C-alpha positions in Angstrom: -33.9 88.0 -62.1 -32.1 86.8 -59.0 -28.3 87.3 -58.6 -27.9 83.5 -58.1 -29.5 82.9 -61.6 -27.2 85.6 -63.2 -24.1 84.0 -61.6 -25.2 80.4 -62.8 -25.9 81.9 -66.3 -22.6 83.5 -66.4 -20.4 80.9 -65.0 -22.2 77.7 -64.2 -20.7 74.5 -65.4 -22.5 72.5 -68.3 -24.8 73.7 -71.1 -28.2 75.1 -71.9 -30.8 72.6 -73.0 -33.1 73.9 -75.9 -36.6 72.5 -75.3 -38.3 75.2 -77.3 -39.7 73.7 -80.4 -42.7 75.5 -81.5 -45.8 74.9 -83.6 -43.9 74.4 -86.8 -41.2 72.2 -85.6 -43.2 70.1 -82.9 -44.6 67.4 -85.3 -41.0 66.7 -86.2 -39.9 66.6 -82.7 -42.7 64.2 -81.9 -42.0 62.0 -84.8 -38.4 61.6 -83.6 -39.6 60.7 -80.3 -41.6 58.0 -81.8 -44.9 59.6 -82.0 -46.4 59.8 -85.5 -48.7 62.5 -86.7 -51.7 60.2 -87.0 -51.3 59.4 -83.2 -52.9 62.9 -82.4 -55.6 65.3 -83.8 -55.1 69.0 -83.7 -52.9 71.5 -82.0 -54.3 70.9 -78.3 -53.4 67.2 -78.4 -50.1 67.9 -80.1 -49.1 70.3 -77.3 -50.3 67.9 -74.7 -48.0 65.2 -76.0 -44.9 67.5 -76.3 -45.4 68.8 -72.8 -45.4 65.1 -71.7 -42.2 64.6 -73.5 -40.6 67.7 -72.0 -41.9 66.9 -68.5 -40.3 63.5 -68.9 -37.0 65.1 -69.7 -37.0 67.8 -67.1 -38.3 65.5 -64.2 -35.5 62.8 -65.2 -33.0 62.3 -62.6 -30.4 62.6 -65.4 -31.6 66.3 -66.1 -29.7 67.9 -63.3 -28.5 71.4 -62.4 -24.8 70.1 -62.1 -24.5 69.7 -65.7 -27.3 71.8 -67.2 -27.1 75.7 -66.8 -30.3 76.6 -68.2 -33.4 75.5 -70.3 -35.2 77.4 -73.1 -38.8 76.9 -73.0 -41.6 77.4 -75.6 -44.4 79.8 -74.5 -46.9 76.9 -74.1 -44.4 75.1 -71.8 -43.9 78.3 -69.6 -47.8 78.4 -69.2 -48.0 74.9 -67.9 -47.0 73.1 -64.7 -44.7 70.3 -63.7 -45.4 68.5 -60.5 -47.9 71.2 -59.7 -45.5 74.1 -60.2 -45.2 76.6 -63.1 -42.4 75.1 -65.4 -40.0 77.9 -64.8 -40.4 78.0 -61.0 -40.0 74.0 -61.1 -36.7 74.4 -63.1 -35.1 76.7 -60.6 -36.4 75.4 -57.4 -36.3 71.8 -58.0 -33.3 71.6 -60.4 -31.5 74.9 -60.0 -31.6 75.3 -63.8 -32.2 78.9 -65.1 -35.3 79.2 -67.2 -35.3 81.0 -70.6 -38.2 81.7 -72.9 -38.4 81.6 -76.8 -40.1 84.8 -77.8 -39.9 84.9 -81.6 -42.8 84.1 -83.8 -40.8 82.4 -86.6 -38.9 83.7 -89.7 -39.8 86.1 -92.5 -39.3 85.2 -96.1 -35.7 85.1 -97.2 -34.3 88.5 -98.5 -30.6 89.2 -99.4 -29.5 85.9 -98.2 -31.1 86.0 -94.7 -34.3 85.7 -92.7 -35.1 88.4 -90.2 -37.7 87.6 -87.5 -41.4 88.0 -88.2 -43.0 90.8 -86.1 -43.5 89.9 -82.5 -47.0 91.4 -81.5 -47.6 91.7 -77.7 -43.9 91.2 -76.9 -44.1 93.6 -73.9 -47.0 91.7 -72.3 -45.3 88.5 -72.8 -42.0 89.8 -71.2 -44.0 91.0 -68.4 -45.7 87.6 -67.9 -42.3 85.8 -68.3 -40.9 87.9 -65.4 -44.0 87.2 -63.3 -43.4 83.5 -63.9 -39.7 83.5 -62.9 -38.1 83.5 -66.3 -34.5 84.8 -66.4 -34.0 85.6 -70.1 -35.3 85.1 -73.6 -34.2 83.6 -77.0 -34.9 84.8 -80.5 -33.7 83.3 -83.8 -32.8 84.6 -87.2 -31.1 82.7 -90.2 -28.2 83.9 -92.3 -27.5 82.0 -95.5 -25.0 84.3 -97.2 -23.0 87.3 -96.2 -24.3 90.8 -97.4 -26.9 93.2 -96.5 -29.3 90.6 -95.1 -26.8 89.5 -92.5 -26.6 93.3 -91.3 -30.3 93.4 -91.2 -30.5 90.4 -89.0 -28.1 91.7 -86.5 -29.7 95.2 -86.4 -33.2 93.6 -85.7 -31.8 91.2 -83.1 -30.2 94.1 -81.1 -33.2 96.4 -81.5 -35.4 93.7 -80.1 -32.8 92.8 -77.5 -32.9 96.4 -76.1 -36.7 96.0 -75.7 -36.0 92.8 -73.7 -33.3 94.4 -71.5 -35.8 97.2 -70.8 -38.2 94.6 -69.5 -35.6 93.3 -67.0 -34.8 90.2 -68.9 -31.4 88.9 -70.6 -31.8 88.3 -74.3 -30.1 85.4 -76.2 -29.4 86.8 -79.5 -29.4 84.1 -82.1 -28.2 84.9 -85.6 -27.9 81.3 -86.9 -25.6 80.8 -89.9 -26.8 78.0 -91.9 -24.4 75.1 -91.9 -24.9 74.4 -95.5 -24.1 78.0 -96.7 -21.6 77.9 -99.6 -20.0 81.0 -97.9 -20.2 80.0 -94.3 -16.8 81.0 -93.2 -17.1 84.5 -94.9 -20.6 85.0 -93.4 -19.1 84.2 -89.9 -16.4 86.8 -90.3 -18.9 89.4 -91.3 -21.3 88.3 -88.4 -18.4 88.7 -85.8 -17.8 92.3 -86.9 -21.4 93.1 -86.9 -22.0 91.5 -83.4 -19.1 93.6 -82.1 -20.6 96.8 -83.5 -23.9 95.7 -82.0 -22.4 95.2 -78.5 -20.8 98.7 -78.7 -24.4 100.1 -79.1 -25.3 98.8 -75.7 -25.1 100.6 -72.4 -22.2 99.8 -70.2 -24.4 98.1 -67.6 -26.3 95.9 -70.2 -25.2 92.3 -71.2 -26.7 89.9 -73.6 -26.0 86.2 -74.5 -25.2 85.0 -77.8 -26.2 81.8 -79.5 -24.1 81.1 -82.5 -23.5 78.3 -85.1 -20.3 76.4 -84.5 -17.8 78.3 -86.8 -15.4 76.9 -89.5 -12.6 78.6 -87.8 -12.1 77.3 -84.2 -12.2 80.0 -81.7 -13.3 82.6 -84.1 -15.6 84.0 -81.5 -13.2 84.2 -78.7 -13.3 88.1 -78.7 -17.1 87.7 -78.0 -16.6 85.2 -75.3 -14.3 87.6 -73.6 -16.4 90.7 -74.3 -17.6 92.5 -70.9 -21.2 93.0 -72.4 -21.5 89.3 -73.3 -22.8 87.2 -70.3 -22.1 83.9 -72.2 -21.6 82.6 -75.6 -23.6 79.4 -76.4 -23.6 77.2 -79.6 -26.4 75.6 -81.5 -26.2 72.1 -83.0 -27.6 73.5 -86.3 -28.3 70.1 -87.9 -24.9 68.5 -86.9 -25.5 65.2 -85.1 -24.4 65.0 -81.3 -21.0 63.6 -82.1 -20.1 66.2 -84.7 -21.6 69.1 -82.7 -19.6 68.0 -79.7 -16.4 67.6 -81.4 -16.7 71.2 -83.1 -17.7 72.6 -79.7 -14.7 71.2 -78.0 -12.5 73.3 -80.3 -14.1 76.5 -79.4 -12.8 77.4 -75.8 -15.3 79.1 -73.6 -18.4 78.4 -75.6 -21.0 76.0 -74.1 -23.7 74.1 -75.9 -27.4 75.0 -76.4 -28.4 71.9 -78.1 -32.0 70.8 -79.2 -32.0 67.9 -81.5 -28.5 66.8 -80.4 -29.8 66.5 -76.8 -32.9 64.5 -77.5 -31.3 62.2 -80.1 -32.3 58.6 -79.3 -35.1 59.3 -76.8 -38.5 57.7 -77.6 -41.8 57.4 -76.0 -41.6 53.7 -76.1 -38.5 53.4 -74.0 -38.9 52.3 -70.3 -38.0 54.9 -67.7 -34.5 53.2 -67.1 -33.8 53.1 -70.8 -35.0 56.7 -71.2 -33.0 58.1 -68.3 -29.9 56.0 -69.4 -30.0 57.5 -73.0 -30.5 61.0 -71.8 -27.9 60.7 -69.2 -25.4 59.7 -72.0 -26.4 62.7 -74.1 -26.0 65.1 -71.2 -22.8 63.7 -70.2 -21.3 64.0 -73.6 -22.5 67.6 -74.2 -21.5 68.7 -70.7 -18.0 67.4 -71.3 -17.7 69.2 -74.6 -19.0 72.4 -73.0 -16.6 72.4 -70.1 -13.3 72.3 -72.3 
């Protein structure tokens, strides 16, 4: 981890691009991109196509380090190359964009109103490989649907795995997503804030994490987390909101920047010419960066 990457992650202008759709969500991402499931056969072809999509995004002149702080990669993307360089290396050297890696293996079955992460076998080896490839940090997602004991289990697990990631020399993005359709979303967010503050207290004084959170019902609810000395950055997921809704909500939460996936790639298709593609991507990046810098 370089000090330049740390500084950019901490205070760089713009947002974090989430390009980390994995096996389960890849067909949907490709379909939105204009590639139907009958256009490929098997996982190998599917991942080739999604790498082509991500390469087109990352190499676009619109995808620049002036407006994009970092990019979250899927493991398959980390293991591939862009313009003859490993993806993480290309991101930093060619674009000055900080590379992150999604490390979770998906969600366990819902219990007590939440879904913790499935076990992550071989995590230490993956973290070692990520460091060798120039990755700065990681991301792992859990889902909260209701307040209660399940929420506490999610936060406990996130910090437990977060400490393992910190020990490997990487900065974890802790992501306890609150479902935007939860009938008790605001109550869950209040409980989540308290649980996160408790988790941060459990870290050593020299340890920092990032937090990726659902845009809250109450504007600036997470301001205490934004200002916390053990929080490098608070970023927001789009969570199913479209880009316009997500940007509007983001603008109301000062100090929080975006880490959007679907809201970033909205409107991009394989059928577009490069000029159309770059213009569509530029408009998305411009809107999200503007909302992130309020």
